[in-house]
Structure formats: structure tokens, C-alpha cells
N, C-alpha and C positions, 0 to 999 in steps of 0.2 A: 273745279269750275273753270271753263274756258271762256275768255272774253276777248273781243276784238274791237278795234276802233274803226268807225266809219265817218268819212268826211266828204260825202257826196261823190265817191268814185275817185278821189285823189289818192296820192301815195299814202299808205297806212302809217308810214313813219312821221307823218306830219301832225301827229297827235300833240306834239309839243307846242303847236301854234295856239292851243287853247289854254295856255297858262293864265291868260287874263281872266278867262271864265272861271278857272279853278280858284284863282286868287279871290275873285269876287264871291264865289260860292263859299270859300273858307271864311271870308269876312262875314257873310250872312249866317254861316253855321255857328260862328262864335257868339252870335246874339240869340241863337235858338237853343232848344233842348236836345238836338240830335247829337248822338255820341260821335265826337270828332275822331276818335281812334279807329272806329269801324270804317268811317268814311275814308280816312287816310290809307287804311289797309287796302280798301277797294281801289283807290287811286294808284297805289304802288304795284298792285297786281297787274294792272293793264299793260304797262311797258314790258313786263316779264313775259306775259303771254304773247304779246306782239313780236318780241324778239325770237321766241320759240317758233312761231309760225314762219317768220322770215327765214330762219335757218333751215326749216324743212323745205322751203321753196328753192333754196340754193342747191345747184347740182354739184358744186365743189365740196359741199359738206358731206363727207363719206361716212362719218360715224353715226351709228344708229342707237337709239335708246327706246326703251318701252315707255309708253305714256298712256295713261288711262283717260279715255274720252268721257267727258260729262257734257250733258246737254246744256246749252246756254240758257240762262234764266230769261224768261219773257219780261216784258215791261210791266205786265200786271203783277208778277211775283215780286219784282223789285219795288213796285209801288206799294204792294201789300206789306212788304217787309218794312218799308219806310213809314207806312201808316201805323204799323204795330209799334215801331220805335216811338213815333210821335204820340200814340195813344198812351204808352207807358209813361212817357215824360210829361204828357198833358195831365195824366191823373195825379202826378206828384207835384205839379206846378200850381202855384197860387197867384199867378200874374193877372194883370188886368186885361180888359178887352183890347186895349191897344197892343199889349204884348202878344195876344193871340193873333192879331192881324199880322204882326211881324213874323210870327211862326208860319202863318199861311203863305206869306210871300216867299219865305225861305223854302217851304215845301214845293212851291211852284217852280222855283229856280232849280231845286234838286231834280224834279221830274224832267226839266229841260236838259239837265246835265246827263241824266241817265239815258236819255234818248240818243245821246252821242256815243254810248257804249254798245249799241246794237251792231252786230256783225252782219256782213253781207251773206246772202244765201250761198254764194260760192265758197265761203270759208266755213260756214256752219256745217256743211255736209262734208263727209270724207271723200277724198278722191279715190280713183281706182287703184292708184299706186299705194295710197295709204292702206286701203283695204287688203291689198296683196301683202303688204308688210305686216299688217295686223294678223292675217292668216298665217303668215310665216312665223310670226312671234308665237301665235297660239300653238302651232305645230311644235315649235321648239320647246314651249312650256310643257306640252304633253309628253314630248320625248324626255324632257328633264324629269317629269313626274314618273314616267316609266323607269327611267334610270334610277331614280330614288327608290322606287319600289323594288327594283332588282337589287340595289345595294342593301336595302333593308332585309330582303330575303337572304342575301349572302351573309349579312351580319348575323341573322338568326341561325343560319347553318353553321357559321363559324363559332357561334356561342355553343351550339349543340356539340360540334366537334371538340370544342375546348372542354366541355363537361365530360365528354367521352374519354378524352385524353387524360383528364384529371382522374377519372375513375380507373382507367387502365394503369396509370402511374401508381395509384393507391394499391391496386391488386399486385402490381409488380413489386412494390415495397413489401407487401405482405408475403409474397413468394420468396423474396430475398431473405426476409426474416426467418421463414420456415427452413430455407436452404442453410442459413447460418446455424440454426439449431441442429439440423441434421449433420452438418459438418462437425459441430462440436461433439455430438454423440458418436460419430464415426471416429474422431480423434481419441475420445475417451475410451472407446472400445479397443482401438489399436493399442493404447497404453496398457489397458488391462490384459490384452492378449500378449503383449511383450513381457509383462510381469509373469503371466502364467507360463510362457515359454521359458523364462529364466528359472522359475521354480521347478518346472518339469526337467530342465537340464540338471539342476541341482539334485533332484530326486533320482534321475537317471545315473548321475555320478555316484550318489550314495548306494544305489542298487548294485552298480558295477563294483564298488568298493566291498560291499557285503558279499557279492559273488566271489571276488578275489579272496576275501578272508575265509569264506566257506571252503573254497578250493584249497587254500593253504591249510586250513584245519583238517580237511579230509586227508591231505598228504601227511600231516602230522599223525593223524589217527592210523593211517596205513603203516607209517613207520613204527608207531607204538604197538600196533598189532603184530608186526613182524618181530619187534623186540620181545613182545609177550610170548609169541610162539617159540622164539629162540630160548627165552628164559624157561618156558615150560619144558622144553626139551632138555635144557641143562638140569632143571630141577628133577625131572624124571630120571636122568642119568645119575644125578647125585643120590637120589633116593635109592636107586638100584644098588649103587655102590655102598650106601650106608647099610641097606638091608643085607647086602653080601657080607660086609664086615661084621655086622651083628650076628649073623648066622655062624660065621667061622669062630667068633669069640665064644659063643655059647657052646659050640661043640668042643672046643679046647678046654673050656672050663668044666664040662661034664666028664671029660677024660681024666682030669686031674682032681676031681672032687674028693677022692679018698685020701689023697696025699697031702694037699695044702688047703688049709681052710681060710686064711686071711686074704690071700690073693682073690679068692672067690668073692669075698665081701667087697673088695675094691672094684672088681669087675662089675659087681651089681651097681655100685655108685656110678661107674662109667656108663653103664647102660641107662641108668636113670638120667644122667646128664645128657646123653645123646637123645633120649626121648624128649626132654625139655627143649633142646635145640630144634629138634624136628617139629615140635608143636609151634615154636616161634616162627620157624620157616614156613610152616603150613598156614599159620595165621597171616604172615606177611604176604604169602602168595595169594590168599583169598582177598586180602585188602587190595593188592595190586590189580587182581582181575576185576574187582568191583570198581576201582578207579578208572580202569580202561573202559569198562562198559558205560560208566557215567560220562566219560569224555566222548564216546561215540554218540551218545544221545544228545549231549549239549557240549559241543566243542568250543568252549570258551577258555579264557586264560586260567581261570581258577581250577577247572576240571583237569586241564592239561597239566597244570603245575602239581595238582594232587597226584595224578598218575605218575608223573616223573619222580615225585618224592617217594611214593610207594615202591617204585622200581629200584631207586637207590637204596632204600632200606632193605629190600629183599636181597639185593646183590651183596650188601655189607654182611648180612647174616650168613649167606652162603659162603662168602670168602672167609669169615671168621671160623666157621665150622671146618 
């Protein structure tokens, strides 16, 4: 609500010269049913509005502020408002006719006082400068509204971007988790591969050891075969020698058969003894040949030891004979 004070074309700041009328009005209001607080508020608003108008007219006052313009109430509206207040208060009052006359006088004085609040036509209407300022303010407000809309749009885009970044971070965390699992599997596979390589190296060493043992056994078998061949040659020579001796003895015994009888019987015992030795030697030879054959088929320590024992036994028999 904008109110201005009019004093017949004089200086607007001279509204203070009506203090006497205000004091008289206050004294009359005190005896009436009009709300004094409402009236005092109206009276206090007048100097504030007047000071604002004076500041706008000063060229040295450079600061600007937005002000909402409201149309000044007319005398009829003020009178109607005062009448409504009077009607409400009159409905609640139980005063006498003399008291109603006093209220009428107070209402008349209020109307006279309200007439002093009417503003001149030059101040009720906006000046061209004020209109320009108002248009400028409106443009600024529109610009601010556009800026706010742009800011809101940017905020929405930022929120969308934030959500996208959050989703991307979640996917990145999931990918990191999968990568960690893959790395763990790779490390586990590498450990298993290392263990397999160690086992393979052990097996390779065992195979090399077996190959070396087989080669050694083959060499031993070859030596045994050579010894067997040599022994067979010796046995053959010995058997030939024995057969030769046996043949000579039998011929000598046949020549002396008619002369000496006892030595013949002794030679028969010698022949029998030689036959027993030959049987033992033959059995030992067959056992040695079987041991050598077993050592060839399965060249282990037991078979090789058996072959060596059979050979020693055969040699002992041959040497004893």
C-alpha cells in the first residue's frame, strides 16, 4: 500500500505540522470503539512511505531497490473500511444514544483526517524514469529466471552424469573383482604347473637312473655271457680231456684183464667216481646256463647274484676234479 501526504501543494515533509490534529483524533478515538492499533499503524506508515518517495526524487541517491507498486486506496474504500469497523464495534456496543452521537463525531473527524492522506496525481502515477527502471527490473528478473532455469537444467544434467559415473564405478569394481579372480586362478595354475614341472624333473631323473642301471646291467650280462662262453669252452676242453683219459684207461685195463683182476675193480670204481663228478659238473653247468638266461631276461641284483653263485660253484667243481 502506497500513501502520500497532501497539504495544499506545500512541502510533503510538512506532515508533521498536523500533530495537533492527530492528537485530537487520538483523543476522540480513545472515547470511540475504533481499533486504536489499526489507526496507529496507518499513521506510522505515512512517514515511511513519504521518506521512500523523497529518496527516489533525490539524484544523489544511487542505490536502487525493487518496490512493488500498489494502487492508493480511494476515499470511498477507506470510508467503507472505517464504516465496517464501526459496524462491528457498534454491533457489540450497548451504549446509549449520547454515546452513539460521540461515535458519529469521531467518525466525522476520521473522515476529515483521511482526506489529508490523499496523494497528488503527480505522485500517484509512475514517472517515465520509474517505468524504465521497472522495465529494467523486469528484464533482470526474467534474466534471473532464465539463469535459474539454466542452472536447474545443469543440475539435472550433473545429477544424470553423477548417476552414470556411479554406475560406471560399480561396473569398474565388478571388473576389478573378476580380474582379481582371474589373477588368482592364473597364480594357482602357475603353482600347479611348477609342481608338475618338479614332478616331471623327478620322473626324468628316475628314468635316467633306470636307463643307467639298465645299461650297467646289460654290461654285466655281456660280461657274464663272455664268462659263460669262456667257461663253456673250458668245460668242453675238460670234457674232451676226461673222455680221452677214460678211453686210455679202458684200453689199458682191457689189455691187462687176463693178468691182474684187482686193479680192474679199482679202475671200475675210479670210472664210477669220474662219472659222478661229471654228472655234478654237468648239473652245475646247466644251472649256470639257466641263471645266466634268467639274468638276461630280468637283470636285477638277485638274478645276477644267482648267476655269479652258479659260476663260482661250477668253477669249484672243475678245479676239484
